[in-house]
N, C-alpha and C positions, 0 to 999 in steps of 0.2 A: 312239558315243553311243546309249544304249538308248532305244528308242521308248517313249513313254508309252501304256499301254493304258487305254482307257476302258470302263467297264462299260456294256454296251449292253442295252437292253430287248429281250427275246426277241421275234422277229417275230410270234409267235402271241399275245402277251400283250394287245395292244390289242384285237384282235377278240374275244377271250374276255371282256374287261371290258365291251365294248360289248354283246355278246350277253347277258351276264348282267344288265347294267343294263336293257336293253330287256325281257327276260323278267320281271324284278321289277316294272318299271313296268306292263307288260301285265297281270300277275297282280293288281297293286293296283287297276288300273282295272276289270278284270272283277269283282273282289271288291266294289268300290264299287258297280257297277251292280247286282249281285245284292242287296247290302244295301239299295239304294234301292228295290228291289221288295218286299223282305221285312221291312224294319224302318222305324220312324218316323224323321223327320229328327233327332230327339233323339239317335239313335245315328250314322247315316251322315253327319250334318253335321260331326261331329268328324273324320271321315276326309277331308273336303274341307279342313277348316281346318289339319290337321297339316302337310301339305306346304308350305302358305303360310308358316306360322310357321318352319319349318325353312329355307325359301329366304331368308326375311328375315334370319335369324340367321347363316347360314353365312359371308357376307362379313365380318362383324365377327370371327368366329373365325379366318378366314384372315388378316386384318390383324394380329391379335394374335400369331399364329404367325410372321408375317413380321417383326413388330416385334421379337420376341425371337430371330429367326434360327433357329427350331427347327421343322422340318417335323413332327416327331412330336407337337408340342403341338397342332397342328390335329386330328390323329386323336383325341387325348385329350379335347379340348374337344368334338368332334363326338360322341364316345361319351357324354360327360357330358350333352349335350343330349338324345340319344335316351333315356338312362336317366331323365332328369328328366321328360320328357314321358311316358315309360312309367310313372312313378310315379303318373300320373293314374289308371291302371287300378286299382292297388292301393288308392289313396285312395278311389276311387269305390266299389270293392267293399266296403271296410270301412264306409263311410258308409251305403250302401244295401243291401248284401248281409248284413252282420253286424248292423248297427244298425237296419235296416229304414227308413232315411230319417230316423231321429231324430238329425239333425245340423243344425248352423247352415247348411251348404251348401244343404240342401233349402229353407229359408226364403229364402235369397238368390236361389235359382233361381226360386222362385215370384214374388218381388217383381220380379226382373229381367224375367221374361216379361211380367208385368202392365204394368210401366213401358214396355217396348219397344213393346207394342201401343198404349199411349197416345201415345208419341212418333211412331209411324208415322201416327197420326190427326192429328198437329199439336197434341196436348194435352200441355202440359209442366207441368201441375200435378201434382207428384209425390205430394202427400199426406203428405210426410215433414215432421216438425217442424223438422228441421235437416239439414245435410249433414256430419255428423261421426260418427265411430265406426261403429256398425252401420248407421246410415242411409246413410252414405257408400258402404259396400260394396253396399247395395241399389241405390243410384243408379248406381254405377259398373257394376254388372251389367246394369242396364237399358240403359245406353249401349252396352255391349259387344254385348248381344243385339240392339240396333237395327242393328248392322252384320252380325253373323254369324247372326242368327236365334236363337230360344229353344231351344238345344240344351244340355241339362244336361251331357252328357259333353264337348261343345265348350267349355262354360264352365269346366269343370275343366281342360281342356287349356290354355286361354288363361291362366288364373291360374297354372298350373304354369310356363308360358312366362315370365310376369312374374317368378316366383321364380327361374328360371334366370338371367335378366338381372341380378337382385340378386346372385347368387353370382358371376357373371362380373365385376361391378363390385367386389366384395370382393377377387377375385383381382387385378384391375387395381390396386387400392389397395395391395395387398401388394407387388406387383412393382415399382411405381414409387417406393415409399418406404423399403423395408427393403433396405439394401445387402448384397451377398454372401449372398443368401438361398437357402434350399432351396425354390425355387419349385415344382419338380415334386412334392416332398413335400406342400407346402401344397395344390397342385391336387388331388392324389389324395385327401387327407383331406377337403377342402372339397366337391368335386364328387361324391364317392362315399359320403359319410356317409349311412347309411340315414335318419336323422331329417330331414336336409336334402333328401333325395330324396322323402320321404313327406309330411311335414306341410305344406309350402308348395306342395301340388299339388292344391288344391281351391279352389272358390269360397269365399273367406273372407279374413280379416285377415292370416293368416300369410304368404301370397304377397305381398300388398301391402306388408307391413312388410319382407319380405326385399328387395324391389325398392327401397324408399325408403331403408332403412338402408344398402344397398349403394351407392346414389347419394350419400348424405351422406358416407359413409366415403371414397368415391372423391374427393369434393371436398375433404375435410379432409386427405387424404394429399397432394393437390396443394398446398394452402395451406401445410402444414407443410414442404413441399419448397421453398417460396418462389414457387410459380406462382400468384400472386394472381388474375390475370385468368382463368385456367383453372379455379380452384378455388372462387371465390365462388358462381357460379351453381349448380353441382351441390350444394354444401353447403347453401345457403339453400333451394333447391328440395326437396332430399331431406328436410331437417328439417321444412319446412312440410307436405309431403305425408305424412310419418310422423306429424306432430302431429295431422293431421285424424282419424286413426284411434286412435293411442295416444300422446297427448302426453307421458305419463310416460316412455315409452322414448325419445322424441325429446329430452326434457329431459336424460336421462342422457347421451345423445350430445353434447349442447351443452356440458354441464358438463365432460365428459371432454375435449372439444376445448379448453376454457379451461385445464384442467390442462396439456395438451400445449403450449399457447402459452406458459404460464408457465415451463416447464422447457426450452423449445427454445433452443438456442444460436444467437446471431445469426451471420449469414454474415460473412465477413471484410470484404467491401465495404461492409457496413452496420453495422460494429462501433461507429462513433461515434454513429450514429443509433439504435442498438439500444434504448436505454431508451424513447425516444419511440415507435418502431415497436411495441415490446411493449405499451406502455400503450394505444395506439390499438387494436391487434389484440385485446388482452384486453378492453377496454371493449366493443368490438363483439360479441365472443362472449358476454360476460356479459349484454348487453342481450337477445340472442337467448335465452340460457338463462333469464333472468328471466321473459320472456314465456311460455316453455314451462312453467316451474314454475307460473305463475299459471294457465295452461290446465290443467295437471295437477290442481291443487287443485279447480278447477270440475268437471273430468272425474270425479274421485273422489267428490266430493259428489253429482254427478248420479247416480252409481252406488250411492248410499246408504251410502258409507263416510265416517265422521266424520273430519275432518282437523284439527279445532281442538285436539286434544290433543297434536299433535306427531307425530313420526315413529313412535314406539312405538305410539301409539293407531291411527294409520293402518294399520300392519302388522297389528295385532290385528284390525282390521276386515276386512282382506283375508283373514286366517286364518279368521274366522268364515264368510265368504261362500264359501270354497272347501272347507271341511271337510265335504263331502257328495258323493254321487254314486257310492258303491261303491268308490272307489279312494283314500279318505281315509287320512291317516296323521298322526302327531304331528309337526308342522312344527318348524323350528328358527329361530324369529324371532330376529334379532340385536338383542336389547334390551341387550346389554352385550358388550364386545370379546371376552371369552373364548368366546363362542358362535360367533364368526366361522368358525373351522375346521370346526365341525359343519355350519354353513350352507353353506360351500363344498362340502363333500362331498355334502350333500343336493341342492343345486341342480344340480351337475354330474354326479353319479354314481349317484343313486338313481332308481328302486328297485334294491336289490340282488336277486340271483337268488332268494334265499329269501323275499323280500318279494312276489314276483310270484304272482298268483293266477289269471291267465288268460293266454291266448296273447299278446295284445297287450302286456301288462305284462312277460311273459317276454322277448319280442323287445327291448323297451326296456331291460330289465335286462342282457341280453347285450351290447348296444351300449355301455351305460354301463360295463360291466366291461372291455370292450376299450379304451374311452377311458381309463379309469383305468390300465390296464396301459401304454398308450402314454405317458401322463403321467409315470408312474414311470420308464419307460425313458428318457424325454427330460427328466428333471429338470434336467440341465445347460443345456438350451435355455431353460427358464424362468428359471434363474439368470442366464443371459446377458441376458435381457430386462431384469432388474432392474439389471444393471450398465451397460446402454447406453441408458437412457431419455433422457439429455441429448443424446447423439450421434444417436439415432434417436427423435425426439419422438413418432412414431406409436405407439411401444411404450408411452409414457406414456399416450397416449390409450386404447390397448387395455387396459392395466392399470386405469386409472381407471374405464372403462366396466364392466369385468368386476367390479370391486369393488362398484360401485354396483348392478349387476344382481344380484349375489349377495345383497346386503343387502335390496334391494327385493323380490326374489322368494323370499326365504327364508320369507316368510309364507304361501306357498301350501301348502295342506294336502291336495292331491289329486295323485296321481302322473300321472293322465291329463292334467290341466291343466298340470302342471309339465313333462311331456315335450314338450307342444306349444309352451309359451311359451319354453322355453330354446333353441329354434332361433334366437331373436334374439340369443343369446349365442355360440353355437358358432362362427360364422364368424370372430369376433374372438378367441375363446379359442384357436382352432387356430393362430393366428399365433404364440402363445407356444411352441408345440411344434415350430416349424419354423425356428428360428434357428440359425445356425452356432455351433458350439462349438469350443474349441481342438483342433486336430488333425483336424477334420472337413473333408470336401469341401464347398465353398461355391459351386460354379458353379451356374448355372441348371439344368443337367441333372445334378443331384447324385446321382441314382440312389437316394437314400435313400427309404425308404417309411415 
């Protein structure tokens, strides 16, 4: 009987790892002390915060890898975390290096520092008219600075970390709800897409929306899978927190969830109770959606956009407000069905390379061109989503949200605004590109890219 040989770790491997790790930690600590002597807290405070955020996150990444039984997943997720936090540097450079601080993040930082100082003195009169939209981000930044101190780069880092958690929750939703998926393909597209690494990596609404939408989608995925107890809280909490900042986007998510509930097949054990269960579930979702739609109407009117004329009037109002700033273009408002394909291309894939007139626009155009190429190569995956919406109701949710997002954001007439806003669509749209097709490998470690 032949003896089984086991792969053994070389005796020198562990000491090498330990020595390398200690050397890196020592270099980090020495560099931190040097920066503490030569730079303000605004800079070196971020270096204190970064290891804490990483240490808090690593256990969750390890649990997910263990849950899927794939050690390589942990390395992928860890790399994604480092890149996401690294996106802070690029985002900060663009905001303050290229634009000279003419960015929303600068205002949020100033408000946060001011509020944090008040909170430390025991003065909780914020001076804000309400705690929604922009005012909420100001208030949240003040709370964050009350804990970590007023460090601008640290604020960017913290918000980028929130954005990473949102991406992680989108990934969790994908894995638990779509059977026989290309999970590795989705992870690579989701965690390493430049827009998702860049835009939700600063103090602002994008990171917050990434977190809250990811939380809501995670809850919706559980609900559609039949895990009511585990799905209600993240769904309601995610929608509520998203509605504080952008109720119109939260409303889209709620309506899309209602569509998914409608098309969902009842489980075998609940087949006889299916009509009653569906009516109750649909009613609950529609109540939430109605509340969010009303909040959206007030939100748009507060922003100076007329809503009494219906959807077309509202879209035209958004078009007027965004057709300025140097990156404007002729938008493709969906005022009739035949304009939907043009709007789809515009929202997802523009600017085209020949429409880019600066470096930032060119980078966005190259990414959009790559995404268009991947979409064309994976058209069978999109077709598979259309065929399986009843068997996998999460796909109905994804399709409904994507359609509403394209219609709603087709009115934006500025490439810069569009590139930033559509990061709220990408995590769900990418789902459509990662479904198994006839003859494809469908295991979690699918190897597809």
